[in-house]
C-alpha positions as CSV (number, residue, x, y, z in Angstrom):
1,M,94.1,118.7,90.8
2,G,97.7,119.8,91.7
3,R,100.8,118.8,89.8
4,K,101.8,116.3,92.5
5,Q,98.3,114.7,92.5
6,R,98.4,114.5,88.6
7,V,101.8,112.7,88.8
8,L,100.5,110.2,91.3
9,V,97.3,109.5,89.3
10,G,99.3,109.1,86.1
11,A,101.8,106.7,87.8
12,E,99.0,104.7,89.3
13,H,97.1,104.4,85.9
14,A,100.3,103.4,84.1
15,W,101.0,100.7,86.8
16,D,97.4,99.5,86.6
17,S,97.5,99.3,82.8
18,F,100.7,97.2,83.0
19,R,99.2,94.9,85.6
20,L,96.0,94.6,83.6
21,R,97.8,93.6,80.4
22,R,99.8,91.0,82.3
23,R,96.7,89.6,84.1
24,S,94.2,89.7,81.2
25,R,95.6,86.5,79.9
26,K,95.2,84.7,83.2
27,P,91.9,83.2,84.5
28,L,90.3,85.0,87.5
29,R,90.7,83.0,90.7
30,H,88.8,85.0,93.4
31,F,86.2,87.1,91.5
32,R,84.4,89.1,94.2
33,I,81.8,91.9,94.4
34,E,82.5,94.0,97.5
35,T,79.6,96.2,98.4
36,Y,79.9,99.4,100.5
37,G,76.2,99.8,100.9
38,G,74.4,103.1,100.3
39,H,71.8,105.5,101.4
40,G,68.6,106.9,99.9
41,G,65.5,108.9,100.3
42,P,63.3,111.4,98.3
43,G,66.3,112.4,96.2
44,G,67.1,108.9,95.0
45,V,69.5,106.1,96.1
46,V,73.3,105.8,95.8
47,V,75.0,102.4,96.1
48,R,78.8,101.9,95.9
49,G,81.2,99.0,95.8
50,R,84.2,97.5,94.1
51,V,84.9,94.3,92.1
52,L,88.2,92.5,92.9
53,D,90.0,89.3,92.2
54,N,91.0,88.9,95.9
55,P,89.8,86.5,98.5
56,P,87.8,88.3,101.2
57,P,89.9,89.6,104.1
58,S,90.1,87.6,107.3
59,E,88.2,88.7,110.4
60,A,90.0,90.0,113.4
61,V,90.1,87.7,116.5
62,D,90.7,88.4,120.1
63,G,94.3,88.0,121.2
64,E,95.8,88.0,117.7
65,G,99.3,89.4,117.4
66,A,100.6,92.4,115.5
67,V,101.9,90.2,112.7
68,A,98.5,88.8,112.0
69,A,96.9,92.2,112.1
70,L,99.6,93.6,109.8
71,R,99.2,90.8,107.3
72,R,95.4,91.4,107.1
73,S,95.9,95.2,106.8
74,L,98.4,94.8,104.0
75,G,96.0,92.4,102.3
76,Q,93.3,95.1,102.3
77,F,95.6,97.4,100.2
78,A,97.2,94.7,98.0
79,T,94.1,94.5,95.8
80,V,93.6,93.2,92.2
81,E,91.0,95.6,90.8
82,L,88.8,94.6,87.9
83,P,87.8,97.4,85.4
84,G,84.9,97.3,83.0
85,V,82.8,94.8,84.9
86,P,79.1,95.1,83.8
87,L,76.8,95.0,86.8
88,L,73.1,95.2,87.7
89,V,72.0,96.9,91.0
90,R,68.6,95.9,92.2
91,I,66.4,97.5,94.9
92,G,63.0,96.1,94.9
93,E,61.7,96.3,91.3
94,A,64.1,99.0,90.4
95,V,67.2,98.1,88.4
96,A,70.2,100.3,87.5
97,E,73.0,99.3,85.2
98,T,76.6,100.3,86.0
99,T,80.2,99.4,85.1
100,T,83.3,99.4,87.2
101,D,85.9,102.1,86.5
102,G,89.6,101.7,86.0
103,D,90.1,101.0,89.7
104,G,87.3,98.5,90.0
105,Y,84.9,100.9,91.7
106,F,81.2,101.3,90.9
107,R,78.7,103.9,91.8
108,A,75.0,103.4,90.9
109,L,72.4,106.2,91.2
110,V,68.9,104.9,91.2
111,D,66.5,107.7,90.4
112,A,63.8,108.3,93.0
113,D,61.1,108.0,90.3
114,H,62.2,104.4,89.7
115,V,62.1,103.2,93.4
116,H,58.6,102.6,94.8
117,P,58.2,104.0,98.4
118,R,57.4,100.5,99.6
119,H,60.8,99.4,98.5
120,L,62.5,102.1,100.7
121,T,61.7,100.9,104.2
122,S,63.3,102.5,107.2
123,P,65.8,102.0,108.7
124,W,67.5,99.6,106.2
125,Q,66.5,98.4,102.7
126,R,68.2,95.4,101.2
127,G,69.3,95.1,97.6
128,T,71.7,93.1,95.4
129,V,74.5,93.7,92.9
130,E,75.0,91.0,90.3
131,L,77.2,90.3,87.3
132,A,75.2,91.4,84.2
133,E,77.1,89.3,81.7
134,P,80.1,87.0,81.4
135,Y,83.4,88.7,82.3
136,R,86.8,87.2,81.5
137,G,85.5,83.7,81.8
138,V,83.4,84.3,84.9
139,T,79.8,83.2,84.3
140,G,76.8,82.0,86.3
141,P,75.3,83.8,89.3
142,Q,77.7,86.3,90.9
143,T,75.7,88.3,93.5
144,A,76.4,90.4,96.5
145,A,73.9,91.9,99.0
146,F,74.0,95.4,100.3
147,A,72.0,97.6,102.7
148,V,70.7,101.1,102.1
149,R,70.1,103.5,105.0
150,V,66.7,105.0,104.7
151,P,65.8,107.7,107.2
152,S,62.5,107.4,108.9
153,R,59.8,110.0,108.3
154,H,60.0,110.4,112.1
155,A,63.6,111.5,112.0
156,V,64.1,114.9,113.6
157,F,67.6,115.5,112.1
158,G,70.6,113.6,110.8
159,V,74.2,113.5,111.9
160,I,77.2,113.8,109.6
161,S,80.4,112.9,111.3
162,D,84.1,112.6,110.5
163,V,85.8,109.4,111.7
164,D,89.5,109.7,112.3
165,D,90.3,111.7,115.5
166,T,86.6,112.5,115.8
167,I,85.2,109.1,117.0
168,I,88.3,106.9,116.8
169,Q,91.7,107.9,118.2
170,T,94.0,107.9,115.2
171,G,96.7,110.6,115.6
172,V,96.4,111.9,112.1
173,Q,98.8,114.7,112.9
174,R,101.4,112.2,114.0
175,V,102.0,110.3,110.7
176,G,104.1,107.5,112.2
177,E,101.6,106.9,115.0
178,M,98.7,106.9,112.6
179,L,100.4,104.4,110.2
180,L,101.4,102.1,113.1
181,Q,97.8,102.0,114.5
182,T,96.3,101.6,111.0
183,F,98.4,98.6,110.0
184,T,98.9,96.8,113.4
185,G,95.5,97.3,115.0
186,S,92.1,96.0,114.3
187,E,88.4,96.8,114.9
188,L,88.8,94.9,118.2
189,T,91.8,96.8,119.5
190,R,91.3,100.4,118.3
191,T,89.7,102.7,120.9
192,P,87.0,105.3,120.5
193,F,87.2,108.6,122.4
194,P,85.6,108.3,125.9
195,G,81.9,108.9,125.8
196,A,81.6,109.0,122.0
197,P,79.5,105.8,121.5
198,E,77.0,106.9,124.1
199,L,76.8,110.4,122.6
200,Y,76.2,109.1,119.1
201,R,73.6,106.6,120.3
202,D,71.7,109.4,122.1
203,L,71.9,111.8,119.1
204,A,70.6,109.0,116.8
205,G,67.8,108.0,119.2
206,R,65.3,105.7,117.4
207,D,65.0,107.4,114.1
208,N,67.9,109.9,113.4
209,P,70.4,108.6,110.7
210,V,74.1,108.9,111.1
211,F,76.4,109.3,108.1
212,Y,80.2,108.8,108.5
213,V,82.2,110.8,106.1
214,S,86.0,110.3,106.1
215,S,89.1,110.8,104.0
216,S,90.2,107.3,104.9
217,P,90.5,105.0,101.8
218,W,87.8,102.5,100.8
219,N,90.2,99.7,101.6
220,L,89.4,100.4,105.3
221,H,85.6,100.1,104.8
222,A,85.4,96.6,106.4
223,F,87.6,97.6,109.3
224,L,85.6,100.8,110.0
225,H,82.3,99.0,109.8
226,G,83.6,96.4,112.2
227,F,84.8,99.1,114.6
228,L,81.4,100.8,114.6
229,R,79.6,97.5,115.3
230,H,82.1,96.3,117.9
231,R,82.1,99.6,119.8
232,D,78.3,99.9,119.6
233,F,78.1,103.1,117.5
234,P,74.8,103.6,115.5
235,L,75.5,102.0,112.1
236,G,75.3,104.2,109.1
237,P,76.7,104.7,105.6
238,L,80.5,105.0,105.5
239,L,81.4,107.5,102.7
240,L,85.2,107.2,102.1
241,R,87.5,107.9,99.2
242,D,90.3,106.5,97.1
243,L,93.5,108.3,97.9
244,V,94.7,108.4,94.3
245,G,92.3,106.6,91.9
246,T,89.5,108.1,89.8
247,A,87.7,111.4,90.0
248,D,84.7,110.0,91.9
249,G,87.0,107.9,94.1
250,R,88.9,111.0,95.1
251,A,85.8,113.1,95.7
252,R,86.4,115.5,98.5
253,K,84.7,115.2,101.9
254,H,82.8,118.3,100.9
255,D,81.3,116.5,97.9
256,R,80.2,113.5,100.0
257,I,78.4,115.8,102.4
258,E,76.7,117.6,99.4
259,E,75.5,114.1,98.2
260,V,73.9,113.4,101.6
261,L,72.2,116.8,101.7
262,E,70.9,116.3,98.1
263,L,69.5,112.8,98.7
264,H,67.8,113.8,102.0
265,P,66.3,117.2,101.3
266,D,63.8,117.0,104.1
267,L,66.5,116.6,106.8
268,R,68.5,119.1,108.8
269,F,71.9,118.0,110.1
270,V,74.3,118.2,113.0
271,L,77.9,118.2,111.8
272,I,80.7,116.7,113.9
273,G,84.4,116.8,113.2
274,D,87.8,117.6,114.6
275,S,90.3,120.4,114.6
276,G,93.2,118.4,113.3
277,E,92.6,118.9,109.6
278,K,90.1,120.8,107.5
279,D,86.7,120.0,109.1
280,P,86.1,123.5,110.4
281,Q,86.5,125.1,107.0
282,I,84.6,122.4,105.2
283,Y,81.7,122.7,107.6
284,A,81.7,126.5,107.3
285,D,81.3,126.1,103.5
286,I,78.4,123.8,104.0
287,V,76.7,126.1,106.4
288,R,77.2,129.1,104.0
289,D,76.0,127.1,100.9
290,H,73.0,125.5,102.6
291,P,71.3,128.0,104.8
292,G,68.8,126.5,107.2
293,R,70.1,122.9,106.8
294,V,72.6,122.8,109.7
295,L,71.5,122.8,113.3
296,A,74.9,122.9,115.0
297,V,78.6,122.2,114.3
298,Y,80.8,120.4,116.9
299,I,84.6,120.3,116.5
300,R,86.7,118.1,118.8
301,E,89.9,119.8,119.8
302,V,92.8,117.5,118.9
303,R,95.5,119.9,117.7
304,L,99.0,119.5,118.8
305,D,99.2,123.3,119.0
306,P,95.8,124.6,120.0
307,G,97.1,128.1,119.6
308,D,97.8,127.9,115.9
309,G,94.7,130.0,115.1
310,R,93.3,127.8,112.3
311,V,90.1,127.0,114.0
312,E,89.7,130.5,115.4
313,Q,90.1,131.9,111.9
314,V,86.9,130.1,110.9
315,S,85.0,130.6,114.2
316,D,85.6,134.3,114.3
317,A,83.7,134.7,111.0
318,W,81.0,132.2,111.9
319,A,77.3,132.7,111.2
320,E,75.6,133.6,114.4
321,D,72.5,131.6,113.7
322,V,74.3,128.2,113.7
323,P,76.1,127.2,116.9
324,F,79.8,126.4,116.5
325,V,81.3,124.6,119.4
326,L,85.0,123.8,119.8
327,A,84.7,120.9,122.3
328,A,87.4,119.5,124.6
329,D,85.6,116.1,124.9
330,S,82.4,114.2,124.3
331,D,80.9,115.6,127.5
332,A,81.2,119.2,126.2
333,V,79.3,118.2,123.1
334,R,76.7,116.5,125.1
335,R,76.1,119.5,127.4
336,H,75.6,121.9,124.5
337,A,73.5,119.4,122.5
338,A,71.2,119.0,125.5
339,S,71.0,122.7,126.0
340,I,69.6,123.3,122.5
341,G,67.2,120.3,122.6
342,L,69.1,117.8,120.4
343,L,69.1,115.1,123.1
């Protein structure tokens, strides 16, 4: 962690401690377990979520104005996190205990030996998270449902995809544009790249799972899930991060991909990203560290300056046995994927 990041983390923790001391004497008004779902297979099951004292965000509606969208977006970031909440995560007969961290997040790992195969049914397995014991005056049943993505034994491969500027037009390299779209748009107004929903549906077919790995904050989980559903992308786990927060919350995209590979050891993967940030180098590291696990890498060209040489620096040293395709659009990815039998 760099000095700037340590300063940000320290400042956030100091602010959170101050807020917690002030609020610890007040009753909780909107205790809520927010689940982010999970994924599982032969390597076990991971479930994530957060416990907050906020009312759930409103849903986007057709024709709403920018002010309404801005109010909802700001509400997703103005959260009251609840640390130290004891929880029970249930999947079938398996139960895992966990506790929220200082930012209200929880991550439960259910060992594969404790989950009977009949309780991991493809494509989705249902489970619940519940309050294990009274917390700051909150008692009684406090339960939230979640869904775990379980790849079928008929799956030929999995897809691991970035989100921003890979499937959704975000403008990450134009900070002002990105912030404007993030805070004044909704899952109903944001647009995917042409041909992306159809491409992803064809790659997924009936059995192939899709995992969406992004550096976007967990605060945008509901928005991104709604976007995928509204634009008819194949649904799959969204693995995001906390931009400051705790060590697990800040886990790099590389670490999230490693988690997917570890929990699904029988699957090979197609990696899809963009040229705007660090996807080419991250994917190169994955290909090098996991020989035989990657079938192809596709990078959407979105750079403001395609001649900056960053992607070429990676591709020039690329392993010849794994295709690396710098693609201008979804059609270019489709043509190559079809040529090597992925479609």
